[in-house]
N, C-alpha and C positions, 0 to 999 in steps of 0.2 A: 808191592803196593803200586797202584797206578799213579800216573803223574797228576791226574785230576784230584785224587785224594790227598796228595802231598801239598798241592797248592791251596786247597780249601775252596770255599765259595768264590766265584768270580763276580765282580761288581763292575758297574759302568763308571763309577766315580761320581755319580749324581746322587744326592740325598733322596731317599724315598719320600714321596709326598704323602702327607697325612690325609686320610679319607675324610671328606666333609659331607654333611647331609644336605642335599639340594632338593628343593621343592620341584616336582616335575613341571616342565614348561607348559604342558597341556592344562594343568590346574590353574596356573597364573593366567593363561589365555582365557579360560572359562570365567574366571573372576572379572577380568577386564570386560569381556562381552556382557556379563551380567550387569556391570555398572553402566555400560553404554545403554543397555536396554532400559534400565530403570530411569536413566536421564531422559531417554526418548519418551517414555511413558509420562513422566512428569511434565516434559515440555508440551506434549499433546494435550494433557489435562489442563494446563494453564491456558491454552488457547480455546479448547473445546468447551470446557465446563461453563465458563461465563456465557458462551453463546447459547447454551441449552436452557438458561434461566428464562422465565417468562419476560416478555418485553415490557418495558415501562411505558408510561404515557408518551404519546408522540410529542416531541418538542415543538415549540412554535417556530418552525423553520422559516427563514426568509430567503428571498432570492440572493444568490451569491454575487450580487453586483450592487453598485452604488445607489444610495437612497434617491428616489424620485425619477430614476432613469427608466425609459421604456425599452424593453428588450423583446426580441423574437425568440420564442421557444419552439423547437421543431424536432421532428423525428422523420424517419424514412424506412422503407422496407429493408429488412436485414440489419437494422440498427440495434435491435433487441428491445423487448418490452420495457417500458418505463424509463429508458435512457432519454435524457433531454440535452439537446444542443442549444447553447445560448449564442445569439448574434445581436450586437447592438443595432438599434434602428438608426441612430445618428452618430456622426463623428467617427474618428479613427477606431479601428478594431484592435490592431496590434498594441499590446502593452496595457490594455485597460485593466484596472484593479480587479482582482478576484478576491472576494471576501468570504469569511466564514459565515455559513448560514445560521449557525447557533454556537453557543459557547461549548467548549470541549477540550479534549487532549489530542494532540497530533500523534498518530500511530505510524504513519508512513509519510516520508518527505524525500523523494528521490526520483529515480527513473524507472518507468515501467516499459519493458521492451528495449527499443533503441530510439534515439532522438531524430534521426534523419537530418535533412539540411534545409528545411523551410524557415526562412527568417524574413523580417521586414525588408531587408536588402535583396533577398532572393526568394520571393514568395512561391516560385515554381520549382524550388529545389527538390531533391529526392525525398520521398516519404520515408519515415522510419517505421517501426513496428510498435504495436501496443499503444499505451497511453502517453508515452514521452514523459516529460516532467509532470509529476502528479503529487497529490496530497490526500491523505485519508484522516478524518477526524472522528474520534469516538465521543459521542455525546451522552453516554450512560444509558442504562436500560436496554442494552444491545442495539441502540440506534447509532447509525454511522452515515457520514456523507463522504463522497469522493469527487475530486476535481482533477480533470485530465487535460493534457495538451498544453500545459503552461509554457510560456515563452522562454523562461529562464529557470535556474534552480529555485526551488521554493524559498520564500522569505521566512519560513518557520522550520523548526527542527523537531525530530521525534522526541516525545515527552513534554513538549512545550504546551502550556495552557494558553488557549486563545479565547478571546471574547467574541460575542456575536458582532459582526461587522468589521472585525480586524482583517487587514489585508494579509493574505497568505501567499499570493503570487500574482503573476501578470498573464493576461490572456495571450495565447500564442497558437502555434500549429506544430508542435513537436509530436513525435510518434506517428501513428497511422492516421494522418489528418490531411484533408484536401484543401482546407482553407482555415484561416485563424478563427477559432471559436472556443468555447468552453464546453466540454462534455461533463455532465453532472449526473450524479446518482444519489438516491437515498436508500438506505438498507436497514432492515430490521432483522438482526441476527444474520444468517446467511441468505436471507430472502430479499431480493430487490423489490421495492414497492413503488406505487405511484407517488410522485413528488407532491408535497403540499407546501404552499407558501402563504404565510400569514394566516394559517388555519384553513385554507381552502385548497381543494385538489386542483392540480395543474391541468388535468384533462389529457395529459400524455400517458396513454395506457397500453398501446399496442404498436408494433412495428409492421402491421399488415398493410398499412397505407401511410402515405405522407400526411403529416399533420403540421400545421403552422399556426401558432397562437401569438398573441402579444399581451404582455403584462407589465405593470409598473412596479418597480421594486420598493418595498417598504423596509428595507434593511437600513434603518436610520439610527443615528446616535441616540442614546437614551435621553428622553426628555424633549426630543425635537418633534 
């Protein structure tokens, strides 16, 4: 008889592990990827579907500046069609109140691009990129307004309801701005459109040539 037969089975001294049923990792990964894809589709639908609805009536937008003030509305070649730059005709420019053109809900209140370093104390500081401090307001019916180059962080928050004429920020020169002013837009869905104020077209329609107009703001408190 051999020695191995006499000793019997040789063991390592460790208990044998019971076999367990494991789901293949590849299946778990596929499930996770499917969940991510579904979440992405839902997220896109939340943003896209409302924008595909027919636009509602144009709100009675007012100029985004104080009641009774005269402002210069302008554009220049390369500025993009329908974009309007606001400059006050009189008084200090830096820090002037920027007002909501119409009642709505704030959808963006933060930084677009980078701020740069232009301030009242250093007006020739380095330019930033994009719109700097900015605000977007949803007015319903796919209508939206945008306010760019604000001096400081907006005075409103995302989700906040604002009334027409409520201050949302201060005029400045953050972002890609050469001088303190307010860059302003009105949009219908994804389409940028000519700005209307107090029911009348502004006349700023193209950036093929420089345009400079003057208008008086009727963004006045109710009843005044």
